[in-house]
C-alpha positions in Angstrom: 0.0 0.0 0.0 1.4 3.4 -1.0 1.7 6.1 1.7 0.5 9.5 0.4 3.2 12.2 0.1 1.6 14.6 2.6 1.6 11.9 5.2 5.3 11.2 4.6 6.0 14.9 5.0 4.0 15.1 8.2 5.8 12.0 9.6 9.2 13.6 8.7 8.2 16.9 10.3 7.1 15.3 13.6 10.3 13.2 13.8 12.4 16.3 13.2 10.6 18.2 16.0 10.9 15.4 18.4 14.5 14.9 17.7 15.2 18.6 18.3 13.3 18.8 21.6 15.6 18.6 24.6 15.0 15.6 26.8 16.0 17.4 29.9 14.1 20.5 31.0 15.9 23.8 31.1 17.2 24.6 34.6 14.9 27.0 36.5 16.3 30.5 36.7 18.1 31.3 40.0 18.1 35.1 39.6 14.9 36.8 40.9 15.7 40.5 40.5 18.5 43.1 40.1 18.8 46.7 41.0 21.6 49.2 40.4 22.6 50.7 43.8 25.8 52.6 43.0 28.1 54.0 40.3 31.7 55.1 40.7 33.1 57.3 38.0 36.8 57.0 37.2 37.4 60.4 38.8 35.5 59.3 42.0 37.6 56.1 42.2 40.8 58.0 42.0 39.7 60.2 45.0 38.4 57.2 47.0 40.0 56.9 50.5 39.6 53.8 52.7 40.4 53.4 56.4 41.2 49.7 55.8 44.9 49.6 56.5 46.5 51.5 53.6 44.2 50.0 50.9 44.9 52.1 47.9 42.8 52.2 44.7 44.6 52.5 41.4 41.7 52.4 39.0 43.5 53.1 35.7 40.7 54.1 33.4 38.0 52.0 35.1 34.5 53.0 36.3 32.4 50.6 38.3 28.6 50.0 38.5 27.3 48.2 41.6 24.1 46.1 41.5 22.2 44.3 44.3 20.7 41.0 43.1 18.2 38.7 44.7 18.3 35.0 44.0 17.2 31.6 45.1 19.4 29.1 47.0 18.7 25.9 48.9 19.4 24.4 52.2 20.7 20.8 52.6 17.1 19.4 53.0 16.0 21.1 49.7 14.2 24.0 51.3 14.4 27.1 49.1 15.6 30.4 50.5 15.6 33.9 49.0 19.1 35.3 49.3 20.9 38.4 48.1 24.3 39.8 47.2 26.2 42.5 45.3 27.8 42.5 41.9 30.5 45.0 40.9 30.8 45.5 37.2 33.8 47.3 35.9 34.0 49.2 32.6 37.0 50.8 30.9 36.7 54.2 29.2 38.9 52.7 26.5 37.0 49.5 25.5 38.6 46.4 26.9 40.3 44.0 24.5 39.1 40.9 26.4 36.0 40.2 28.5 36.6 40.5 32.3 36.9 37.3 34.4 34.4 36.6 37.2 35.6 36.7 40.8 33.6 35.6 43.8 34.5 37.4 47.0 33.3 35.9 50.3 33.2 38.3 53.2 34.5 37.6 56.6 32.5 37.4 59.9 29.6 39.9 59.9 28.3 40.5 63.4 25.2 42.2 62.2 23.2 42.8 59.0 24.8 46.2 58.8 28.1 44.4 57.9 26.5 42.6 54.9 27.4 43.9 51.5 23.8 44.6 50.3 23.2 46.7 53.4 24.6 49.7 51.5 27.2 50.5 54.1 30.0 51.6 51.9 32.5 52.0 54.8 32.8 48.3 55.6 35.8 46.2 54.5 33.5 43.7 52.9 32.4 46.5 50.5 35.8 48.2 49.9 37.7 44.9 49.2 35.6 43.7 46.2 35.6 47.3 44.9 39.4 47.1 44.8 39.2 43.9 42.7 36.7 45.5 40.3 39.2 48.4 39.7 41.6 45.8 38.3 39.0 44.5 35.8 37.2 41.7 37.6 33.4 41.3 37.7 33.0 40.7 41.4 30.1 38.6 42.8 29.6 38.9 46.6 27.1 36.8 48.4 25.5 38.1 51.6 25.1 34.5 52.9 22.0 33.1 54.5 21.0 35.1 57.5 21.9 38.5 56.0 20.4 40.8 53.4 17.2 39.4 51.8 17.5 36.1 53.9 17.8 37.7 57.3 14.1 37.5 58.0 13.9 33.8 57.0 16.8 32.3 59.0 19.6 33.3 61.3 23.1 33.0 59.9 24.5 29.5 60.2 28.0 30.6 61.3 30.9 28.6 59.8 28.4 26.1 58.2 29.9 24.4 55.2 26.7 23.6 53.2 24.9 26.9 53.4 28.0 29.0 52.8 29.0 26.9 49.8 25.6 26.7 48.2 24.8 30.4 48.7 28.2 31.2 47.1 27.7 28.8 44.1 24.1 30.0 43.5 25.3 33.6 43.7 27.8 32.9 40.9 25.1 31.2 38.8 22.7 34.1 39.5 25.4 36.6 38.5 25.9 34.7 35.2 22.2 35.0 34.6 22.3 38.7 35.4 25.3 39.3 33.1 23.5 37.5 30.2 20.3 39.5 30.8 22.3 42.8 30.7 24.3 41.7 27.7 27.6 41.9 29.6 30.3 39.5 28.5 32.6 37.8 30.9 35.5 35.4 30.2 35.3 31.7 31.0 37.6 32.2 34.1 36.2 32.3 37.6 38.3 33.0 40.7 37.3 32.5 44.4 38.7 34.4 47.4 37.9 35.4 51.0 39.4 35.7 54.4 38.4 34.3 57.8 34.8 33.0 57.5 35.2 34.1 53.9 38.2 31.9 53.4 36.3 29.0 54.8 33.3 29.8 52.6 35.6 30.0 49.5 37.2 26.6 50.1 33.8 25.0 50.8 32.4 26.5 47.6 35.4 25.3 45.7 34.8 21.8 46.9 31.2 22.0 45.9 31.9 23.4 42.5 34.5 20.7 41.7 32.1 18.0 42.8 28.8 19.2 41.2 29.2 22.4 39.2 32.4 22.0 37.1 30.3 22.0 33.9 28.8 25.4 34.8 31.7 27.2 36.6 35.3 27.0 35.4 37.6 27.7 38.3 40.9 29.3 37.3 42.2 29.9 40.8 41.2 30.0 44.5 42.9 32.0 47.3 41.6 31.3 50.8 42.8 33.2 53.9 42.8 32.1 57.5 39.7 30.0 57.6 38.9 27.2 60.2 38.9 24.5 57.5 39.9 21.7 59.8 36.9 22.2 62.0 37.3 19.3 64.4 40.9 20.2 65.1 40.1 23.9 65.3 37.4 23.4 68.0 39.6 20.9 69.9 42.2 23.6 70.1 39.9 26.5 71.2 38.2 24.4 73.9 41.5 23.0 75.3 44.1 25.6 74.7 44.5 29.3 75.9 42.9 31.8 73.6 42.7 35.6 73.9 39.1 36.1 75.1 37.0 39.1 74.1 36.0 39.0 70.4 37.3 35.4 70.1 34.9 34.3 72.7 32.1 35.9 70.7 33.1 34.0 67.6 33.6 30.6 69.3 30.4 30.9 71.3 28.4 31.9 68.2 29.7 28.9 66.3 28.9 26.6 69.3 25.3 27.8 69.5 24.9 27.9 65.7 25.8 24.2 65.4 23.6 23.4 68.4 20.6 24.6 66.5 21.6 23.8 62.9 22.2 20.1 63.8 19.3 19.9 66.2 21.5 19.1 69.1 19.2 21.3 71.1 21.1 21.4 74.4 20.8 24.3 76.9 23.4 27.0 77.0 24.3 25.7 80.4 25.5 22.5 78.9 28.2 24.3 76.9 29.2 27.1 79.3 29.8 27.4 83.0 28.0 29.8 85.3 28.0 32.9 85.2 29.1 32.8 81.6 26.1 30.8 80.4 23.7 33.3 82.0 25.6 36.3 80.4 25.6 34.7 76.9 22.0 33.6 77.3 21.0 37.2 77.7 22.8 38.3 74.6 25.5 36.6 72.5 27.2 40.0 72.3 28.0 39.6 76.0 30.5 36.9 75.0 33.0 39.5 73.8 32.9 41.1 77.3 34.2 37.9 78.8 38.0 38.3 79.0 39.1 34.8 80.2 40.2 32.2 77.7 37.4 30.3 75.9 38.5 26.9 77.4 37.9 28.4 80.9 34.2 29.1 80.2 33.4 25.7 78.6 32.0 22.9 80.7 33.9 19.6 81.0 31.0 17.8 79.3 31.3 20.1 76.3 35.0 19.8 76.1 34.8 16.0 76.2 32.1 16.0 73.5 34.3 18.1 71.1 36.9 15.3 71.3 34.4 12.5 70.8 33.8 12.0 67.1 30.7 9.9 67.8 28.9 12.6 69.9 26.3 14.9 68.3 28.6 17.9 68.4 31.6 15.9 67.3 29.6 14.7 64.2 28.6 18.3 63.5 32.2 19.4 63.5 33.2 16.5 61.3 30.4 17.5 58.8 32.1 20.8 58.4 35.7 19.6 58.0 37.3 20.3 54.6 40.4 18.1 55.0 39.3 14.9 53.2 39.2 15.7 49.5 41.4 16.6 46.6 41.4 19.7 44.4 42.6 20.1 40.8 42.2 23.9 40.9 45.3 26.1 41.5 44.8 27.0 45.1 46.6 29.1 47.7 46.0 28.9 51.5 47.2 32.1 53.2 47.6 32.3 57.0 49.8 33.8 59.7 51.4 31.6 62.3 50.7 34.3 64.8 46.9 34.4 64.2 45.2 34.9 67.5 41.6 34.2 66.3 41.9 31.2 63.9 44.9 29.0 64.9 47.4 28.3 62.2 46.9 24.6 62.7 43.6 24.7 60.7 45.5 25.7 57.6 48.3 23.3 58.3 45.9 20.4 58.6 43.9 21.1 55.5 47.1 21.7 53.5 48.4 18.3 54.7 45.1 16.6 54.0 44.6 17.9 50.5 48.3 17.3 49.6 48.1 13.7 50.8 45.1 13.1 48.5 46.9 14.4 45.4 46.3 18.1 45.2 49.3 19.1 43.1 48.3 22.7 42.5 48.0 23.6 46.2 50.4 26.1 47.8 50.7 27.3 51.4 51.6 31.0 51.9 52.6 31.4 55.5 53.6 34.4 57.5 55.7 34.1 60.7 54.1 37.2 62.3 50.9 39.2 62.0 47.6 39.1 63.8 44.3 38.1 62.2 43.1 41.5 61.1 46.2 43.2 59.6 46.9 40.0 57.6 43.6 40.3 55.8 44.8 43.2 53.7 48.1 41.4 52.9 46.0 38.4 51.9 43.9 40.5 49.6 47.0 42.0 47.9 48.7 38.6 47.5 45.6 37.1 46.1 45.2 39.9 43.6 48.8 39.7 42.5 48.4 35.9 42.0 45.1 36.2 40.1 46.6 38.7 37.8 49.3 36.2 36.9 46.7 33.6 36.1 44.5 35.7 33.9 44.2 34.8 30.2 
């Protein structure tokens, strides 16, 4: 029986359409909205003065536009959270020969939402540092993290928490790529990661996540991580059993303790972790922890100190879940830390360097300083990172 010609054409057309239809649905957009919140002319950049330890802007012929973006990220259990961040977009008065690379800057500890980038506080270091990178021709993406900015009303910040820091950083990068495409702004294929303190930890956590799950979407050219508590179990063992400086360090360590207590549903009372009268003081306000001048190990209970050293305990498992020592990176990576750091002990970087090297990380380098406290070294870390990234640019 002969098939009519029109039927054959219809059959061919249907086969063609079906063969061209993607089998996998397009990924759901992560970007929710974007708003321009600032603009620096070249003249303004040349006059810019910062109080952050002799940080000097040399903007050449750059001008920089600043955008606040809102995007979607997810928690470990799949719950979606609306997050925010800031993107710095440079532009040269003389058109650039090549597209600018993308750089993800992860800020250090923010004690309040006023310290978050999208808060609009232009005087904070977490704003001035990425602006410096932008004046060297980097499109800089800066996540607020969960608990700040748009997400502050949904959840408290999960301090030093691997999964939420990493995922918020990765999703910020993906949202930034969507934003650039929407605005018709080209970027190169290179992406860099950097941060210091909690930002250093967030950067390495994001690097691990990208290499494991997002390498097809984000091409990492280099990662420079400064003074993060990457070896979390060893870090907490140290601060609960060795002398520390008190004051602001107590605020940081107590914050992380209580953050893990709630994040991992350990749900023990403050009095389980801290002795009296410190438990009562911290219970009234976490800010009171920085008024406690004795070493952190002196305010911790014996039960808590023992649990930190017990890998089978609830808190011990929480610490282990945030360790970044047991993997291998193929990305050029620098770990920057001072041996004199009084907040994040140097052993955290020593252990992650040893762990990653043992597992075959051949592009890993340790940049160590014999002297220098936690805060002054952050500017040196920024400068060293910038110099190194410049050498890696294509």
